[in-house]
C-alpha positions as CSV (number, residue, x, y, z in Angstrom):
1,M,47.1,-16.1,-51.2
2,K,47.9,-16.5,-47.5
3,L,45.5,-13.7,-46.7
4,R,42.5,-14.9,-48.8
5,K,39.0,-14.6,-47.5
6,S,35.5,-15.5,-48.6
7,I,33.5,-12.5,-50.0
8,R,29.8,-12.4,-49.4
9,K,29.0,-8.8,-50.5
10,Y,29.6,-7.6,-54.1
11,T,29.4,-4.4,-56.0
12,S,27.0,-4.1,-59.0
13,K,29.9,-4.1,-61.4
14,K,29.6,-6.8,-64.0
15,I,32.4,-9.1,-64.9
16,D,33.7,-8.5,-68.4
17,R,33.0,-11.5,-70.7
18,E,36.6,-11.5,-71.9
19,I,37.9,-11.6,-68.4
20,L,35.4,-14.4,-67.5
21,N,36.4,-16.5,-70.5
22,E,40.1,-16.1,-69.7
23,L,39.4,-17.3,-66.1
24,L,37.4,-20.2,-67.4
25,E,40.2,-21.1,-69.9
26,I,42.7,-21.0,-67.0
27,A,40.4,-23.2,-64.8
28,C,40.1,-25.8,-67.5
29,R,43.9,-26.2,-67.5
30,A,43.5,-27.8,-64.0
31,S,44.6,-31.4,-63.5
32,T,42.1,-34.0,-64.6
33,T,41.6,-37.7,-64.5
34,G,43.1,-39.3,-67.6
35,N,42.7,-35.9,-69.4
36,M,38.9,-36.7,-69.6
37,Q,37.8,-33.3,-68.1
38,L,34.9,-34.9,-66.2
39,Y,33.1,-31.7,-65.3
40,S,30.7,-29.1,-66.7
41,I,30.3,-25.5,-65.4
42,I,26.9,-23.8,-65.5
43,L,26.9,-20.0,-65.3
44,T,24.0,-18.2,-63.6
45,E,23.6,-14.5,-64.4
46,E,19.8,-14.1,-65.1
47,E,17.7,-12.8,-62.2
48,A,15.0,-15.3,-62.9
49,M,17.4,-18.2,-62.5
50,K,18.9,-16.7,-59.4
51,E,15.4,-16.6,-57.9
52,K,14.9,-20.2,-58.9
53,L,18.1,-21.4,-57.3
54,A,18.0,-19.3,-54.2
55,P,15.8,-21.6,-52.0
56,A,18.1,-24.5,-52.7
57,H,20.9,-22.4,-51.3
58,F,18.9,-21.5,-48.2
59,N,18.3,-18.0,-49.7
60,Q,21.8,-16.8,-48.8
61,P,21.9,-13.2,-50.0
62,M,25.0,-13.6,-52.1
63,I,23.3,-16.0,-54.5
64,K,21.1,-13.1,-55.7
65,Q,23.4,-10.2,-55.0
66,A,26.5,-11.5,-56.8
67,P,26.6,-10.7,-60.5
68,L,27.5,-14.3,-61.3
69,S,27.5,-17.8,-59.8
70,L,29.0,-20.9,-61.2
71,T,27.8,-24.4,-60.5
72,F,30.5,-27.0,-61.0
73,C,29.2,-30.5,-61.9
74,A,30.7,-33.9,-62.0
75,D,30.0,-34.9,-65.6
76,F,30.5,-38.3,-67.2
77,R,27.7,-37.8,-69.7
78,R,29.7,-35.9,-72.3
79,F,32.6,-38.4,-72.2
80,S,30.2,-41.4,-72.3
81,K,28.4,-40.0,-75.3
82,W,31.7,-39.5,-77.0
83,C,32.6,-43.2,-76.3
84,T,29.2,-44.4,-77.6
85,D,29.5,-42.4,-80.8
86,R,33.0,-43.8,-81.4
87,N,31.9,-47.5,-81.1
88,A,33.4,-47.7,-77.6
89,E,31.3,-49.1,-74.7
90,P,31.4,-46.7,-71.6
91,G,31.4,-48.2,-68.2
92,Y,31.1,-45.1,-66.0
93,N,27.7,-45.5,-64.3
94,N,29.2,-46.4,-61.0
95,F,30.5,-44.8,-57.8
96,L,34.2,-44.8,-58.7
97,S,33.4,-42.8,-61.8
98,F,31.4,-40.3,-59.7
99,L,34.3,-39.9,-57.4
100,N,36.7,-39.3,-60.3
101,A,34.4,-36.7,-61.8
102,T,33.9,-35.1,-58.4
103,I,37.6,-34.7,-58.0
104,D,37.8,-33.2,-61.5
105,A,35.0,-30.7,-60.7
106,L,36.6,-29.5,-57.5
107,L,40.0,-29.1,-59.1
108,V,38.6,-26.9,-61.8
109,A,36.5,-25.0,-59.3
110,Q,39.5,-24.2,-57.1
111,T,41.7,-23.3,-60.0
112,F,39.0,-20.8,-61.2
113,C,38.8,-19.3,-57.7
114,V,42.6,-18.7,-57.5
115,A,42.6,-17.2,-60.9
116,A,39.6,-15.0,-60.1
117,E,41.1,-13.7,-56.9
118,E,44.4,-12.8,-58.7
119,R,42.3,-10.6,-61.0
120,G,40.8,-8.7,-58.0
121,L,37.5,-10.6,-57.8
122,G,36.0,-12.1,-54.7
123,I,34.5,-15.6,-54.4
124,C,32.5,-17.6,-51.9
125,Y,31.9,-21.3,-51.9
126,L,28.3,-22.2,-51.1
127,G,28.2,-25.3,-48.9
128,T,24.6,-26.0,-49.8
129,V,24.8,-27.9,-53.1
130,L,25.0,-31.4,-51.7
131,Y,22.4,-30.6,-49.1
132,N,19.8,-29.8,-51.8
133,A,21.0,-31.7,-54.9
134,R,17.5,-32.5,-56.3
135,P,16.2,-28.9,-56.7
136,I,19.5,-27.8,-58.2
137,I,19.4,-30.8,-60.6
138,D,15.9,-29.9,-61.6
139,A,16.5,-26.1,-61.9
140,L,19.6,-26.7,-64.1
141,E,18.1,-29.5,-66.0
142,L,21.0,-31.9,-65.4
143,P,20.7,-35.2,-67.3
144,P,21.9,-38.6,-66.1
145,L,25.6,-38.9,-65.3
146,V,25.7,-35.2,-64.3
147,F,25.7,-34.2,-60.7
148,P,26.2,-30.8,-59.0
149,I,29.2,-30.7,-56.7
150,T,29.7,-27.1,-55.6
151,T,28.6,-23.5,-56.4
152,I,30.6,-20.4,-56.0
153,T,29.5,-16.8,-56.2
154,V,31.9,-14.3,-57.8
155,G,32.1,-10.6,-58.3
156,Y,34.0,-7.4,-57.3
157,P,34.2,-7.2,-53.5
158,A,32.1,-4.7,-51.6
159,E,33.6,-5.8,-48.3
160,D,37.1,-6.5,-46.9
161,P,36.6,-9.1,-44.1
162,Q,39.5,-10.4,-42.0
163,P,40.8,-13.8,-43.0
164,V,39.4,-16.6,-40.8
165,D,41.6,-18.8,-38.6
166,R,43.3,-21.9,-39.8
167,L,44.9,-24.7,-37.8
168,P,48.7,-24.7,-37.7
169,L,50.6,-26.8,-40.2
170,E,51.6,-29.4,-37.6
171,A,47.9,-30.2,-37.3
172,I,47.6,-31.0,-41.0
173,V,51.0,-32.2,-42.3
174,H,52.3,-35.7,-41.5
175,Q,55.8,-36.8,-42.3
176,E,56.1,-40.1,-44.1
177,R,53.2,-41.7,-42.3
178,Y,50.1,-40.7,-40.4
179,K,50.7,-39.8,-36.8
180,D,47.5,-40.2,-34.8
181,Y,46.4,-37.5,-32.4
182,T,46.4,-37.7,-28.6
183,S,44.2,-35.6,-26.3
184,E,47.3,-33.6,-25.5
185,S,48.1,-32.8,-29.1
186,I,44.5,-32.0,-29.8
187,N,44.5,-29.5,-26.9
188,A,47.6,-27.8,-28.3
189,L,46.5,-27.7,-31.9
190,Y,43.0,-26.3,-31.2
191,A,44.0,-23.9,-28.4
192,H,44.3,-20.8,-30.6
193,K,41.0,-21.5,-32.4
194,E,39.2,-22.1,-29.2
195,S,40.5,-18.8,-27.7
196,L,39.4,-16.5,-30.5
197,A,36.7,-14.0,-29.5
198,E,34.4,-14.8,-32.4
199,N,34.5,-18.5,-31.5
200,L,33.8,-17.8,-27.8
201,Q,30.9,-15.7,-29.0
202,F,29.6,-18.7,-31.1
203,I,29.7,-20.8,-27.9
204,Q,27.8,-18.2,-25.9
205,E,25.2,-17.5,-28.7
206,N,24.4,-21.2,-29.1
207,K,24.4,-21.8,-25.3
208,K,27.0,-24.6,-25.5
209,E,30.0,-25.5,-23.4
210,T,32.6,-25.9,-26.1
211,L,33.2,-24.9,-29.7
212,A,33.1,-28.6,-30.7
213,Q,29.5,-28.7,-29.5
214,V,28.6,-25.9,-31.8
215,F,29.6,-28.1,-34.7
216,T,28.1,-31.4,-33.5
217,D,24.9,-30.0,-32.0
218,V,24.1,-27.0,-34.1
219,R,26.0,-26.7,-37.4
220,Y,26.6,-30.3,-38.6
221,K,24.3,-32.6,-36.7
222,K,24.4,-36.3,-36.9
223,G,20.8,-36.6,-37.8
224,D,21.1,-34.1,-40.6
225,N,24.3,-35.8,-41.9
226,E,22.6,-39.2,-42.0
227,R,19.4,-37.9,-43.7
228,I,21.4,-35.9,-46.3
229,S,23.6,-39.0,-46.9
230,K,20.5,-41.1,-47.6
231,D,19.1,-38.4,-49.9
232,L,22.4,-38.2,-51.8
233,L,22.5,-41.9,-52.4
234,V,19.0,-41.7,-53.8
235,E,19.9,-38.8,-56.1
236,L,23.1,-40.5,-57.2
237,K,21.1,-43.5,-58.3
238,K,18.5,-41.4,-60.1
239,Q,21.4,-39.6,-62.0
240,G,22.9,-43.0,-63.0
241,F,26.0,-43.2,-60.8
242,L,24.8,-46.1,-58.7
């Protein structure tokens, strides 16, 4: 697990349905808020649906090339319907409930990924779902109180990339209470990342002075973050969570 890596190229070998169902059963044993299982998982295997979803994922090749993708959704619709049908009044059309369902969806997604990798499969999270929620909602026909959180592609690897860098534990782990960072500690904690050849190449290719500028000026820009945030609030309201 310490050597895991994202896989973006897959063989044409299909995933046996028995194996897939076993992985899904394992995933659904993940921790969940109040044992409510506030998620749904939508499988995409048909070529027509891959084509339909591809633009929402910026046409990343793996969405079409992988034999399977799974979209994990925050889902309070099923539980709310159960409550209504049992003479109980649900009160889950709010932001707290969205957060609870989001946590559930991510827990089950990561549990699926760990189980899949243990079976020799490769996975890749697509960081595009929240960027383009509406076309995914429309394509998957998600009703109110259901919201897409993340999509992963999965299949048998056709590549063996090197694991990407991670910050040292001392950058992440705090003992007893949060210890704020100083400029000196930031320099020490990011020194290795900033020295890597691939990151120096990112700086050069993007004509920037620092790796941080690649993130702030190119990859995750303030204007984009603000626009997407506004769009997300609109879509959350349309889906009944606000």
